[in-house]
C-alpha positions in Angstrom: -22.7 -62.3 -28.1 -23.7 -64.8 -25.3 -21.2 -66.6 -23.5 -22.6 -70.9 -22.8 -23.1 -71.1 -18.9 -22.0 -74.5 -19.5 -19.1 -73.9 -20.1 -15.6 -74.8 -17.8 -15.0 -71.7 -17.1 -11.4 -73.2 -15.1 -10.5 -74.5 -18.3 -10.1 -70.6 -20.1 -7.9 -69.8 -16.9 -4.6 -69.0 -18.0 -2.0 -69.7 -15.2 0.3 -66.8 -14.9 3.8 -68.1 -16.2 7.1 -66.1 -15.8 7.0 -62.6 -17.9 8.3 -63.2 -21.7 10.9 -60.3 -22.9 8.8 -58.0 -24.6 9.4 -54.8 -26.2 8.7 -51.4 -23.9 5.1 -49.5 -24.8 5.2 -46.3 -25.6 2.6 -45.3 -22.6 3.3 -48.1 -20.1 7.1 -48.7 -20.6 7.7 -52.0 -19.0 5.2 -52.9 -17.4 2.2 -54.6 -19.1 -0.8 -53.3 -16.4 -1.4 -50.6 -13.8 -3.3 -50.2 -10.7 -5.4 -48.1 -9.2 -8.5 -47.3 -7.0 -10.7 -50.4 -6.1 -13.8 -48.7 -5.7 -15.1 -45.6 -6.3 -13.8 -42.8 -4.0 -17.2 -40.5 -3.7 -20.8 -40.8 -3.4 -23.0 -39.5 -6.4 -25.7 -37.1 -5.9 -29.2 -38.2 -7.1 -29.5 -34.6 -8.3 -26.7 -35.0 -10.8 -27.4 -35.5 -14.6 -28.0 -39.8 -15.5 -24.4 -41.1 -16.0 -23.0 -41.6 -19.9 -23.9 -45.0 -19.5 -27.2 -46.6 -18.5 -27.5 -49.4 -16.0 -29.2 -52.3 -17.9 -29.6 -56.0 -16.5 -28.0 -58.8 -18.6 -28.4 -62.7 -18.8 -24.6 -63.0 -20.1 -22.4 -65.2 -17.4 -19.0 -63.8 -19.1 -16.8 -63.3 -16.4 -15.2 -60.0 -18.6 -18.3 -57.4 -20.2 -16.5 -55.8 -22.8 -18.3 -51.9 -22.5 -17.7 -49.5 -24.9 -17.4 -46.1 -23.9 -18.1 -44.3 -27.5 -19.1 -45.7 -30.7 -16.0 -47.1 -32.6 -14.0 -48.3 -29.4 -13.4 -51.5 -30.7 -15.1 -53.7 -28.0 -16.0 -56.5 -30.3 -12.4 -56.9 -31.2 -11.3 -56.9 -27.6 -14.0 -59.9 -26.7 -12.9 -61.5 -29.4 -9.5 -61.8 -28.9 -9.9 -62.1 -25.1 -12.2 -65.5 -26.4 -15.9 -65.8 -26.1 -15.7 -68.2 -23.8 -14.4 -65.7 -21.4 -15.1 -62.2 -22.6 -18.8 -60.8 -24.1 -19.0 -57.5 -26.1 -21.7 -56.0 -23.6 -22.3 -52.6 -25.7 -22.4 -48.9 -24.8 -24.5 -50.6 -21.5 -22.9 -50.8 -18.0 -24.4 -54.1 -17.4 -25.9 -55.4 -14.1 -26.9 -58.7 -12.9 -30.2 -60.4 -14.0 -32.3 -62.1 -10.9 -33.1 -64.6 -13.2 -29.3 -65.7 -13.7 -27.4 -66.3 -10.7 -23.9 -66.8 -12.7 -24.6 -63.4 -14.1 -23.4 -61.9 -10.8 -20.0 -63.5 -11.6 -18.8 -60.5 -14.4 -16.8 -58.2 -13.8 -16.7 -54.8 -16.8 -13.9 -53.8 -18.9 -14.3 -50.3 -20.4 -12.8 -49.9 -23.8 -11.7 -46.7 -25.6 -9.8 -45.6 -28.6 -7.0 -43.2 -28.0 -8.3 -40.3 -30.0 -9.7 -37.2 -28.1 -13.3 -38.1 -28.4 -12.4 -41.5 -26.9 -10.3 -39.9 -24.2 -13.2 -37.9 -23.1 -15.8 -40.5 -23.0 -13.4 -42.9 -20.9 -12.9 -39.6 -18.3 -16.4 -39.1 -18.4 -17.3 -42.7 -17.6 -14.7 -43.0 -15.2 -15.9 -39.8 -13.4 -18.9 -40.7 -13.1 -17.7 -44.5 -11.9 -15.8 -42.4 -8.8 -18.9 -41.1 -7.7 -20.5 -44.4 -7.4 -23.1 -43.9 -10.4 -22.7 -47.5 -11.5 -23.6 -48.6 -8.1 -26.4 -51.2 -8.8 -24.3 -52.6 -11.9 -21.6 -55.1 -11.9 -17.6 -54.2 -10.3 -14.9 -52.5 -12.5 -12.1 -54.4 -13.4 -10.1 -52.2 -15.5 -9.9 -50.3 -18.9 -8.5 -50.8 -21.9 -7.0 -48.0 -23.9 -6.9 -48.9 -28.0 -4.6 -47.2 -30.3 -6.3 -45.0 -32.8 -3.5 -45.1 -35.0 0.2 -46.0 -35.4 1.6 -43.0 -33.9 1.1 -41.7 -30.5 1.3 -37.7 -29.3 2.4 -36.1 -26.0 -0.6 -35.2 -25.3 -2.5 -38.5 -25.8 0.4 -40.2 -23.8 -0.1 -38.0 -20.9 -3.9 -39.0 -20.5 -3.9 -42.2 -20.9 -1.3 -42.3 -18.0 -3.9 -40.4 -16.1 -6.9 -42.7 -17.0 -5.6 -46.1 -16.2 -4.2 -44.5 -13.1 -8.2 -43.7 -12.2 -8.8 -47.2 -12.6 -8.3 -50.5 -10.6 -6.6 -52.2 -13.6 -5.2 -50.2 -16.8 -3.8 -51.7 -20.2 -2.8 -50.5 -23.1 -2.7 -51.9 -26.8 -1.0 -50.7 -29.5 -1.8 -50.3 -33.0 -1.8 -53.4 -34.7 -1.8 -53.3 -38.7 -2.8 -56.8 -39.0 -6.3 -56.2 -37.0 -6.8 -53.3 -40.0 -7.4 -56.3 -42.5 -8.0 -59.7 -40.7 -9.8 -61.2 -38.3 -8.8 -61.3 -34.7 -8.4 -65.1 -33.9 -6.4 -64.9 -37.4 -4.4 -61.8 -37.0 -0.4 -61.5 -35.9 -0.2 -59.9 -32.7 2.7 -58.5 -30.7 4.4 -60.2 -27.9 3.4 -57.6 -25.9 -0.2 -57.7 -27.0 -1.0 -61.1 -26.3 0.7 -60.6 -22.7 -1.9 -57.9 -22.2 -4.8 -60.2 -22.9 -3.0 -63.1 -20.8 -3.0 -60.2 -18.1 -6.8 -59.4 -18.6 -7.9 -63.4 -18.7 -5.8 -63.9 -15.3 -7.7 -61.0 -12.9 -11.1 -62.3 -15.2 -10.5 -65.6 -14.0 -9.2 -64.9 -10.6 -12.3 -63.2 -9.5 -14.1 -65.5 -11.0 -13.0 -68.1 -8.7 -12.6 -66.2 -5.7 -16.8 -65.5 -6.0 -17.3 -69.2 -6.3 -15.3 -69.6 -3.3 -16.9 -67.4 -1.2 -20.4 -68.6 -2.2 
């Protein structure tokens, strides 16, 4: 999936409104998002093994590049929920700007993982590599999004999700949505919390894009 470079990005920005009354989340409580380090905390030793996600040039001009940290993470579903005017499913690659596409520099990476054991381990591996500056040639990291793998969460899952969201500039959690099992994302009935979560991702993405345009 690619994004039309002629799309008016200002039109897709959702202005932050007064936060609606939403149900508490089993992981984040009354919070909708978390905040953490804005940039890597260390420098990667070139002798270390290559990071889990290869860095690949991308011609996409989407403001959000949804990157899956493992198979079945839900990247395409999350990109669909965010809207193809804003988000692109980048697959299991960390995108870097393409020299022939100036607007490809505007994107931000959103890592997505499921909340099962394999998903949490994969996300931790990618975030550890990010903190070692392994992806410095790629686009900046906007945040991480954890998508529930089932209707119930164990205490160990909750604790690990809290730890992982604290390692990223922003962290979001999408609780189990039964409707997404059988209905297309554009037609699924989503909870108020998920809708507000998506609006916050859009807000950060469009704010970053607008800021970069002012700098040019």
